[in-house]
KETI-57585 format. One record per residue (C-alpha): residue in one letter; x, y, z. Coordinates in steps of 0.001 Angstrom, whole numbers, m for minus. Layout:
% KETI-57585
<aa A&xx X&yy Y&zz Z> .
...
//
This chain:
% KETI-57585
<aa M&xx 0&yy 0&zz 0> .
<aa S&xx 1647&yy 3194&zz m1152> .
<aa K&xx 1954&yy 6009&zz 1340> .
<aa R&xx 2722&yy 8654&zz m1245> .
<aa I&xx m897&yy 9299&zz m2295> .
<aa P&xx m3972&yy 10283&zz m315> .
<aa L&xx m5315&yy 7322&zz 1564> .
<aa I&xx m8737&yy 8897&zz 2068> .
<aa S&xx m10735&yy 6930&zz m471> .
<aa L&xx m12387&yy 8889&zz m3251> .
<aa F&xx m15253&yy 6445&zz m2992> .
<aa V&xx m16483&yy 8182&zz 158> .
<aa L&xx m17362&yy 11099&zz m2076> .
<aa L&xx m20249&yy 9083&zz m3453> .
<aa G&xx m22089&yy 9682&zz m221> .
<aa L&xx m21610&yy 13418&zz m532> .
<aa L&xx m23729&yy 13476&zz m3644> .
<aa A&xx m26710&yy 11821&zz m1989> .
<aa V&xx m28219&yy 15210&zz m1355> .
<aa P&xx m31607&yy 16536&zz m2405> .
<aa T&xx m31626&yy 18652&zz m5514> .
<aa P&xx m32706&yy 22257&zz m5038> .
<aa V&xx m36415&yy 22924&zz m4755> .
<aa S&xx m38266&yy 25994&zz m5903> .
<aa G&xx m38781&yy 28677&zz m3293> .
<aa Q&xx m39817&yy 32254&zz m2893> .
<aa G&xx m37559&yy 34704&zz m4692> .
<aa L&xx m37360&yy 37818&zz m6726> .
<aa L&xx m36158&yy 36155&zz m9919> .
<aa P&xx m38673&yy 35021&zz m12513> .
<aa Y&xx m39650&yy 31392&zz m11963> .
<aa T&xx m38265&yy 30213&zz m15307> .
<aa L&xx m34842&yy 31694&zz m14607> .
<aa Q&xx m34725&yy 30167&zz m11136> .
<aa L&xx m35695&yy 26785&zz m12551> .
<aa D&xx m32900&yy 27045&zz m15129> .
<aa S&xx m30433&yy 27763&zz m12343> .
<aa E&xx m31662&yy 24781&zz m10361> .
<aa E&xx m31451&yy 22528&zz m13390> .
<aa L&xx m27866&yy 23627&zz m14023> .
<aa E&xx m26980&yy 22905&zz m10412> .
<aa E&xx m28560&yy 19477&zz m10628> .
<aa Q&xx m26596&yy 18770&zz m13808> .
<aa G&xx m23443&yy 19849&zz m11997> .
<aa L&xx m24087&yy 17424&zz m9161> .
<aa N&xx m24791&yy 14662&zz m11660> .
<aa L&xx m21511&yy 15392&zz m13435> .
<aa A&xx m19671&yy 15269&zz m10122> .
<aa Q&xx m21220&yy 11899&zz m9419> .
<aa D&xx m20167&yy 10710&zz m12866> .
<aa A&xx m16612&yy 11820&zz m12059> .
<aa V&xx m16537&yy 9751&zz m8886> .
<aa Q&xx m17919&yy 6726&zz m10707> .
<aa L&xx m15138&yy 7052&zz m13283> .
<aa V&xx m12611&yy 7032&zz m10455> .
<aa R&xx m13861&yy 3553&zz m9580> .
<aa F&xx m12341&yy 2433&zz m12864> .
<aa Q&xx m9245&yy 4630&zz m12417> .
<aa Q&xx m10275&yy 6744&zz m15406> .
<aa Y&xx m8902&yy 9940&zz m13917> .
<aa D&xx m8420&yy 11671&zz m17274> .
<aa L&xx m12144&yy 11379&zz m17945> .
<aa A&xx m13160&yy 12192&zz m14381> .
<aa L&xx m11252&yy 15468&zz m14054> .
<aa P&xx m12955&yy 17491&zz m16851> .
<aa R&xx m16360&yy 16413&zz m15543> .
<aa A&xx m15441&yy 17573&zz m12069> .
<aa E&xx m14184&yy 20895&zz m13444> .
<aa L&xx m17432&yy 21478&zz m15331> .
<aa A&xx m19423&yy 20472&zz m12255> .
<aa T&xx m17953&yy 23373&zz m10285> .
<aa Q&xx m19044&yy 25774&zz m13026> .
<aa L&xx m22592&yy 24458&zz m13041> .
<aa A&xx m22911&yy 24121&zz m9246> .
<aa P&xx m20404&yy 26603&zz m7799> .
<aa K&xx m22275&yy 26978&zz m4506> .
<aa R&xx m22219&yy 23260&zz m3678> .
<aa Y&xx m19226&yy 22206&zz m1620> .
<aa Q&xx m19446&yy 18668&zz m3019> .
<aa T&xx m18317&yy 19724&zz m6484> .
<aa W&xx m15288&yy 21646&zz m5180> .
<aa F&xx m14430&yy 18828&zz m2780> .
<aa I&xx m14427&yy 16267&zz m5565> .
<aa L&xx m12464&yy 18498&zz m7920> .
<aa G&xx m9902&yy 19306&zz m5224> .
<aa T&xx m9441&yy 15679&zz m4275> .
<aa L&xx m8998&yy 14711&zz m7923> .
<aa Y&xx m6376&yy 17433&zz m8365> .
<aa V&xx m4517&yy 16104&zz m5336> .
<aa Q&xx m4804&yy 12562&zz m6683> .
<aa N&xx m3343&yy 13888&zz m9941> .
<aa K&xx m553&yy 15665&zz m7999> .
<aa E&xx m1741&yy 19105&zz m9100> .
<aa L&xx m1397&yy 20174&zz m5507> .
<aa D&xx m1748&yy 23941&zz m5772> .
<aa K&xx m4951&yy 23615&zz m7792> .
<aa G&xx m6150&yy 21035&zz m5309> .
<aa L&xx m5581&yy 23360&zz m2370> .
<aa V&xx m7512&yy 26189&zz m4050> .
<aa A&xx m10496&yy 23943&zz m4773> .
<aa L&xx m10475&yy 22320&zz m1341> .
<aa K&xx m10286&yy 25682&zz 418> .
<aa R&xx m13291&yy 26799&zz m1643> .
<aa A&xx m15139&yy 23659&zz m528> .
<aa L&xx m14221&yy 24324&zz 3095> .
<aa S&xx m15516&yy 27898&zz 2877> .
<aa L&xx m18878&yy 26468&zz 1785> .
<aa E&xx m18927&yy 23680&zz 4413> .
<aa P&xx m16493&yy 24287&zz 7288> .
<aa N&xx m17610&yy 21219&zz 9241> .
<aa E&xx m16967&yy 18566&zz 6588> .
<aa S&xx m14136&yy 16423&zz 7944> .
<aa G&xx m13341&yy 14877&zz 4573> .
<aa I&xx m12311&yy 18235&zz 3141> .
<aa L&xx m9898&yy 18743&zz 6009> .
<aa F&xx m8470&yy 15253&zz 5519> .
<aa S&xx m7889&yy 15949&zz 1824> .
<aa L&xx m6272&yy 19284&zz 2675> .
<aa G&xx m3983&yy 17474&zz 5091> .
<aa S&xx m3023&yy 15013&zz 2390> .
<aa A&xx m2285&yy 17834&zz m68> .
<aa Y&xx m74&yy 19666&zz 2418> .
<aa F&xx 1713&yy 16400&zz 3231> .
<aa Q&xx 2555&yy 15857&zz m423> .
<aa K&xx 3871&yy 19422&zz m645> .
<aa G&xx 6163&yy 18671&zz 2290> .
<aa E&xx 4344&yy 21141&zz 4543> .
<aa Y&xx 3996&yy 18674&zz 7368> .
<aa A&xx 3023&yy 21091&zz 10146> .
<aa K&xx 108&yy 22342&zz 8044> .
<aa A&xx m837&yy 18737&zz 7297> .
<aa V&xx m945&yy 17975&zz 11012> .
<aa S&xx m3135&yy 21019&zz 11656> .
<aa E&xx m5710&yy 20132&zz 8990> .
<aa L&xx m5805&yy 16444&zz 9906> .
<aa E&xx m6205&yy 17145&zz 13612> .
<aa T&xx m9034&yy 19588&zz 12916> .
<aa G&xx m10777&yy 16977&zz 10775> .
<aa L&xx m10306&yy 14299&zz 13416> .
<aa K&xx m11979&yy 16516&zz 15998> .
<aa L&xx m15063&yy 16361&zz 13794> .
<aa K&xx m14729&yy 12666&zz 12933> .
<aa P&xx m12211&yy 10879&zz 15156> .
<aa D&xx m12667&yy 7293&zz 13975> .
<aa V&xx m11198&yy 7408&zz 10446> .
<aa P&xx m8166&yy 5070&zz 10341> .
<aa E&xx m6823&yy 6475&zz 7055> .
<aa A&xx m6795&yy 10003&zz 8473> .
<aa L&xx m5099&yy 8788&zz 11645> .
<aa F&xx m2532&yy 7032&zz 9473> .
<aa D&xx m1891&yy 10215&zz 7486> .
<aa L&xx m1535&yy 12113&zz 10758> .
<aa G&xx 1021&yy 9578&zz 11955> .
<aa N&xx 2963&yy 9999&zz 8721> .
<aa A&xx 3019&yy 13789&zz 9100> .
<aa H&xx 4272&yy 13540&zz 12693> .
<aa Y&xx 6853&yy 10983&zz 11543> .
<aa Q&xx 8206&yy 13359&zz 8915> .
<aa L&xx 8490&yy 16021&zz 11614> .
<aa K&xx 10421&yy 13465&zz 13717> .
<aa Q&xx 7718&yy 13678&zz 16364> .
<aa Y&xx 8008&yy 9971&zz 16949> .
<aa P&xx 5817&yy 9508&zz 20059> .
<aa K&xx 2971&yy 11420&zz 18393> .
<aa A&xx 3435&yy 9385&zz 15216> .
<aa V&xx 3213&yy 6079&zz 17085> .
<aa S&xx 150&yy 7296&zz 18992> .
<aa A&xx m1642&yy 8139&zz 15735> .
<aa Y&xx m688&yy 4815&zz 14145> .
<aa E&xx m1906&yy 2920&zz 17209> .
<aa K&xx m5231&yy 4753&zz 17085> .
<aa A&xx m5558&yy 3789&zz 13411> .
<aa V&xx m4993&yy 121&zz 14288> .
<aa A&xx m7479&yy 397&zz 17164> .
<aa E&xx m10093&yy 1467&zz 14612> .
<aa E&xx m9070&yy m1176&zz 12053> .
<aa K&xx m7063&yy m4047&zz 13520> .
<aa N&xx m5892&yy m5366&zz 10125> .
<aa F&xx m4563&yy m2006&zz 8964> .
<aa W&xx m1069&yy m3360&zz 8422> .
<aa P&xx 507&yy m188&zz 6927> .
<aa A&xx 61&yy 1548&zz 10291> .
<aa I&xx 1683&yy m1396&zz 12089> .
<aa N&xx 4446&yy m1391&zz 9481> .
<aa N&xx 5113&yy 2288&zz 10071> .
<aa I&xx 5423&yy 1815&zz 13808> .
<aa G&xx 8260&yy m511&zz 12822> .
<aa L&xx 9815&yy 2273&zz 10739> .
<aa V&xx 9689&yy 4569&zz 13769> .
<aa R&xx 11168&yy 1937&zz 16052> .
<aa Y&xx 14071&yy 1326&zz 13658> .
<aa E&xx 14910&yy 5015&zz 13441> .
<aa Q&xx 14883&yy 5114&zz 17243> .
<aa G&xx 17409&yy 2268&zz 17343> .
<aa D&xx 14953&yy m368&zz 18574> .
<aa V&xx 15700&yy m2989&zz 15938> .
<aa N&xx 13985&yy m5896&zz 17699> .
<aa G&xx 10901&yy m3763&zz 18323> .
<aa A&xx 10850&yy m2850&zz 14640> .
<aa I&xx 11129&yy m6473&zz 13527> .
<aa E&xx 8291&yy m7415&zz 15858> .
<aa K&xx 5997&yy m4850&zz 14221> .
<aa W&xx 6995&yy m5826&zz 10693> .
<aa E&xx 6361&yy m9492&zz 11454> .
<aa A&xx 2937&yy m8535&zz 12824> .
<aa A&xx 2217&yy m6740&zz 9535> .
<aa I&xx 3288&yy m9823&zz 7566> .
<aa S&xx 973&yy m12012&zz 9639> .
<aa I&xx m1924&yy m9856&zz 8428> .
<aa D&xx m890&yy m9821&zz 4761> .
<aa E&xx 1636&yy m12422&zz 3613> .
<aa E&xx 1808&yy m10717&zz 197> .
<aa A&xx 2946&yy m7380&zz 1654> .
<aa A&xx 6428&yy m6882&zz 241> .
<aa E&xx 7395&yy m3860&zz 2318> .
<aa P&xx 7527&yy m5394&zz 5799> .
<aa Q&xx 9149&yy m8532&zz 4389> .
<aa L&xx 11988&yy m6529&zz 2866> .
<aa A&xx 12334&yy m4470&zz 6031> .
<aa V&xx 12709&yy m7602&zz 8163> .
<aa A&xx 15235&yy m9000&zz 5695> .
<aa V&xx 17348&yy m5841&zz 5849> .
<aa A&xx 17246&yy m5790&zz 9638> .
<aa L&xx 18162&yy m9474&zz 9925> .
<aa Y&xx 21050&yy m9074&zz 7495> .
<aa A&xx 22421&yy m6203&zz 9559> .
<aa Q&xx 22206&yy m8448&zz 12628> .
<aa G&xx 24203&yy m11176&zz 10919> .
<aa E&xx 21412&yy m13612&zz 9943> .
<aa R&xx 22505&yy m13383&zz 6355> .
<aa E&xx 21179&yy m16540&zz 4699> .
<aa K&xx 17680&yy m16123&zz 6142> .
<aa A&xx 17737&yy m12437&zz 5235> .
<aa I&xx 18733&yy m13037&zz 1605> .
<aa V&xx 16042&yy m15660&zz 1068> .
<aa M&xx 13398&yy m13425&zz 2620> .
<aa G&xx 14562&yy m10296&zz 814> .
<aa A&xx 14620&yy m12016&zz m2556> .
<aa A&xx 11069&yy m13252&zz m1994> .
<aa A&xx 9935&yy m9724&zz m1076> .
<aa L&xx 11436&yy m8219&zz m4224> .
<aa R&xx 9822&yy m10887&zz m6371> .
<aa L&xx 6492&yy m9784&zz m4895> .
<aa D&xx 7123&yy m6127&zz m5702> .
<aa S&xx 10343&yy m5017&zz m7387> .
<aa R&xx 9570&yy m1327&zz m6761> .
<aa Y&xx 11042&yy m1779&zz m3295> .
<aa A&xx 14477&yy m2166&zz m4859> .
<aa D&xx 14356&yy 1559&zz m5639> .
<aa L&xx 15755&yy 3663&zz m2788> .
<aa D&xx 13793&yy 6713&zz m3940> .
<aa F&xx 10587&yy 4684&zz m3793> .
<aa L&xx 11478&yy 3540&zz m298> .
<aa K&xx 12150&yy 7112&zz 793> .
<aa E&xx 8781&yy 8182&zz m609> .
<aa N&xx 7268&yy 5392&zz 1445> .
<aa L&xx 8865&yy 6919&zz 4554> .
<aa W&xx 11840&yy 4634&zz 5079> .
<aa G&xx 14188&yy 6573&zz 7358> .
<aa E&xx 17882&yy 7280&zz 7045> .
<aa R&xx 19061&yy 4372&zz 9212> .
<aa L&xx 16989&yy 1810&zz 7361> .
<aa L&xx 17838&yy 3242&zz 3940> .
<aa A&xx 21564&yy 3038&zz 4695> .
<aa E&xx 21282&yy m664&zz 5567> .
<aa T&xx 18993&yy m1297&zz 2606> .
<aa Q&xx 21514&yy 186&zz 202> .
<aa K&xx 24069&yy m2350&zz 1403> .
<aa F&xx 21536&yy m5168&zz 1205> .
<aa L&xx 20512&yy m4364&zz m2373> .
<aa A&xx 24159&yy m4541&zz m3461> .
<aa I&xx 24406&yy m8228&zz m2507> .
<aa P&xx 24882&yy m10198&zz m5766> .
<aa R&xx 22138&yy m12716&zz m4951> .
<aa I&xx 19729&yy m9838&zz m4317> .
<aa E&xx 20810&yy m7938&zz m7420> .
<aa A&xx 20077&yy m11079&zz m9422> .
<aa V&xx 16346&yy m10957&zz m8622> .
<aa I&xx 15910&yy m7258&zz m9406> .
<aa P&xx 14490&yy m6768&zz m12927> .
//
């Protein structure tokens, strides 16, 4: 599970569109003009819903123009700006995403999902303190979202606020016991703190949840190799890289929050001829 992209699922946006369409009311505008405005807004919401459905099939290129048009047709509905902003963040157009998400928040200040998406955008920009602020504000409104707690842990981790990071990860696991990436990241924290055995324990717990998870398997292999258990480490590391060869890329590992201590040992491990032989 990559930690470089927002973990707040776009699918939750489907629920945001389950809102009643505008109804006619008293006003000064002629009825026909008001009806046209309401029809445009309804079309905007429908387009936004289409955009989210396209995301289900990872058709982001088709989803984004629909979301952009939706904000033009329904500019006073926070849902359209929220969806557009989240899609921009997903597409790594972070500045555009922040503008759209802030517009959504101005229309609905108490929607936790907007704050979570803002936190994710700031995290990707490397503005970790701002990410923490947005995520914590969102969690005050909705405290039981494991993905948001995970993102909060990651932001604290990048700020080297290790106790706060572990606390957030543990809360994420308390909400979802099989959320292995949070357990895995506690291992990353432990390793950076010099607690190698504590790190291995967490990585092995993550593996027990998902035997196909390459990341904790490679992490254990690197740690074991550094401790001198070389044959076991090489066998395990080779198996991990066969599962997912992306983890042979140090930049990818850094993006997935591997710290300096672990990266230094991993660089040595990846240079072993038997490990190099399994890397495509």
